[in-house]
C-alpha positions in Angstrom: 103.5 56.5 111.1 100.9 57.3 108.5 97.4 58.5 109.5 94.4 56.5 108.6 91.2 58.2 107.6 87.6 57.0 108.0 84.9 58.6 105.9 81.2 57.8 106.3 79.2 58.4 103.1 75.4 58.6 103.0 74.3 57.3 99.6 70.9 57.8 98.0 70.3 55.0 95.5 68.3 55.5 92.3 64.6 54.4 92.7 64.4 50.6 92.7 68.2 50.2 92.7 69.0 49.7 96.4 70.3 46.1 96.0 72.2 46.9 92.8 73.9 49.9 94.5 74.8 47.8 97.6 76.3 45.0 95.5 78.3 47.5 93.4 79.6 49.3 96.5 80.7 46.1 98.1 82.4 44.9 94.9 84.1 48.2 93.9 84.9 49.9 97.3 85.5 47.1 99.8 83.9 49.1 102.6 84.8 48.7 106.3 81.1 48.8 107.1 77.9 49.1 105.2 74.3 49.5 106.5 70.9 50.7 105.2 68.9 53.3 107.1 65.2 54.0 106.6 64.8 57.8 106.3 61.0 57.7 105.9 58.3 57.2 103.3 59.9 54.0 102.3 63.1 55.7 101.3 66.3 54.0 102.3 69.9 55.3 102.2 73.1 53.4 102.3 75.7 54.3 104.9 79.2 53.3 104.0 82.4 53.5 106.0 85.6 53.5 104.0 89.0 53.5 105.7 92.3 54.3 103.9 95.8 55.8 104.4 95.6 59.6 104.1 98.3 59.5 101.5 96.5 57.0 99.2 93.5 59.0 98.0 91.1 61.8 98.9 87.4 62.0 99.7 86.7 63.6 96.3 88.3 60.6 94.5 86.2 58.2 96.6 83.1 60.2 95.7 83.9 59.9 92.0 84.3 56.1 92.3 81.0 55.9 94.2 79.2 58.0 91.6 80.3 55.6 88.9 78.6 52.6 90.5 75.3 51.6 88.9 72.3 52.5 91.0 74.0 55.3 93.0 72.2 58.6 92.7 73.3 61.2 95.3 76.2 61.1 97.8 76.8 63.1 101.0 79.9 62.9 103.2 78.4 62.3 106.7 81.7 62.4 108.6 85.4 62.3 108.0 87.9 61.6 110.8 91.4 60.4 111.6 91.4 56.9 113.1 
């Protein structure tokens, strides 16, 4: 049986691009979960959970895809685990 991996990314959108980034992430990545979190001073980050078979891809490839989405500025891997 193949292992499934779950990665939670914390994504910092470009200024004024929160909605655009969220729509692009939903369209391009088909996340298992997506939420916004207020980190202070009116700044919001997008938290995205992506699940996949561990033989399908890697976190670095997912990061590349996320970086190519309009409105995405910075990306951090918040957690990575087998599920």
